[in-house]
C-alpha positions as CSV (number, residue, x, y, z in Angstrom):
1,M,-23.3,-35.8,-21.9
2,L,-22.5,-32.2,-22.8
3,K,-25.4,-31.0,-20.7
4,K,-24.1,-32.9,-17.7
5,F,-20.6,-31.6,-18.2
6,S,-21.8,-28.0,-18.5
7,R,-23.8,-28.4,-15.3
8,Y,-20.8,-29.7,-13.4
9,L,-18.6,-26.9,-14.9
10,I,-21.0,-24.2,-13.8
11,L,-21.4,-25.8,-10.4
12,G,-17.6,-26.0,-10.0
13,L,-17.0,-22.4,-11.1
14,G,-19.7,-21.2,-8.7
15,L,-18.2,-23.2,-5.8
16,Y,-14.8,-21.8,-6.6
17,A,-16.1,-18.2,-6.7
18,L,-17.8,-18.8,-3.4
19,I,-14.7,-20.1,-1.7
20,A,-12.6,-17.3,-3.2
21,A,-15.0,-14.7,-1.9
22,L,-15.0,-16.2,1.6
23,V,-11.2,-16.3,1.7
24,I,-10.9,-12.7,0.5
25,T,-13.6,-11.5,3.0
26,F,-12.5,-13.4,6.1
27,Y,-8.8,-14.1,5.8
28,K,-6.7,-11.6,7.7
29,D,-3.2,-11.0,6.3
30,D,-0.4,-12.0,8.7
31,P,2.5,-9.6,8.3
32,Q,4.8,-12.0,10.3
33,A,4.4,-14.7,7.7
34,M,5.1,-12.5,4.7
35,I,8.3,-12.3,2.8
36,W,10.1,-9.0,3.4
37,Q,9.1,-7.4,0.1
38,D,5.4,-8.1,0.7
39,R,5.6,-6.9,4.3
40,E,7.2,-3.7,3.2
41,A,4.4,-3.0,0.7
42,F,1.8,-4.0,3.3
43,N,3.2,-1.6,5.9
44,K,3.5,1.2,3.3
45,R,-0.1,0.8,2.2
46,Y,-1.4,0.9,5.7
47,I,0.7,3.9,6.8
48,E,-0.4,5.9,3.6
49,K,-4.0,5.4,4.7
50,L,-3.5,6.9,8.2
51,T,-5.3,10.1,9.1
52,L,-5.5,12.3,12.2
53,K,-9.2,12.7,11.6
54,K,-9.7,9.1,12.8
55,Q,-8.1,8.3,16.2
56,T,-5.5,5.6,15.8
57,T,-4.2,3.8,18.9
58,L,-0.9,2.1,19.4
59,N,-2.7,-1.2,20.0
60,S,-4.7,-1.0,16.8
61,V,-1.5,-0.5,14.8
62,L,0.2,-3.4,16.6
63,D,-2.9,-5.6,16.0
64,Y,-2.9,-4.8,12.2
65,L,0.9,-4.5,11.4
66,G,2.3,-6.8,14.0
67,S,5.6,-6.3,15.8
68,P,7.5,-3.1,14.8
69,D,11.0,-3.4,13.3
70,L,12.3,-0.7,15.8
71,T,10.8,0.9,18.8
72,Y,11.8,3.6,21.3
73,A,9.9,5.1,24.3
74,K,10.4,7.8,26.9
75,R,8.5,9.6,29.5
76,E,8.3,13.4,29.7
77,G,6.5,14.3,32.9
78,E,3.1,12.7,32.7
79,Q,3.4,12.1,28.9
80,V,4.6,8.9,27.4
81,L,6.1,9.2,23.9
82,Q,6.6,6.1,21.9
83,I,7.9,5.8,18.4
84,I,7.6,2.6,16.4
85,F,9.2,2.0,13.0
86,Y,8.0,-0.2,10.3
87,R,10.1,-1.0,7.2
88,T,8.6,0.6,4.1
89,Q,11.6,1.0,1.7
90,H,14.6,-1.2,0.9
91,I,18.0,0.6,0.9
92,A,20.7,-2.0,1.5
93,S,20.8,-5.8,1.4
94,D,22.8,-6.1,4.5
95,G,20.3,-8.1,6.6
96,I,19.9,-5.1,9.1
97,T,16.8,-2.9,9.2
98,T,17.8,0.7,9.9
99,I,15.7,3.8,10.6
100,D,16.3,5.2,7.1
101,E,14.5,2.1,5.7
102,C,11.5,2.6,8.0
103,T,8.6,5.0,8.5
104,G,8.1,6.1,12.1
105,L,4.8,6.4,13.9
106,L,4.8,8.7,17.0
107,F,2.3,8.0,19.8
108,K,1.6,10.2,22.8
109,N,-0.1,8.3,25.6
110,G,-1.0,5.6,23.1
111,Q,-2.6,7.9,20.5
112,L,-1.1,8.5,17.1
113,I,0.1,12.1,16.7
114,L,2.5,12.1,13.8
115,W,4.1,9.8,11.3
116,G,6.7,10.1,8.6
117,P,10.1,11.8,8.5
118,N,9.2,14.4,11.1
119,A,8.1,11.9,13.7
120,Y,11.6,10.9,14.8
121,K,12.7,14.5,14.9
122,K,9.7,15.4,17.2
123,Y,10.5,12.4,19.3
124,Q,14.0,13.5,19.8
125,G,12.8,17.0,20.7
126,N,14.2,18.8,17.7
127,N,10.8,19.9,16.3
């Protein structure tokens, strides 16, 4: 009886571990379905990992993070500048997401060129 129970216990734990590993490996996080605190942390972790050594496109960011909280675009001659903002820090519980609660990612012709506090200044032409 104990031998049979041990066998089922080991089989159950192994099956549980296999299912957990499959979910962790193949399940893609959906930022749109997260509560705001989790989405903030998710956005922040992704943005902290960005580097200019690896080319990052606007489409790859949108695919991973989903819709931005704020976005602006303009054309300067042949260049298209677009800045998208993702919320990364909570400031006020007023139900409105503002630029000071977000981190901006600046794209030129669809390629990431700058992010963080200086991105919006460069977009505005002040830097």
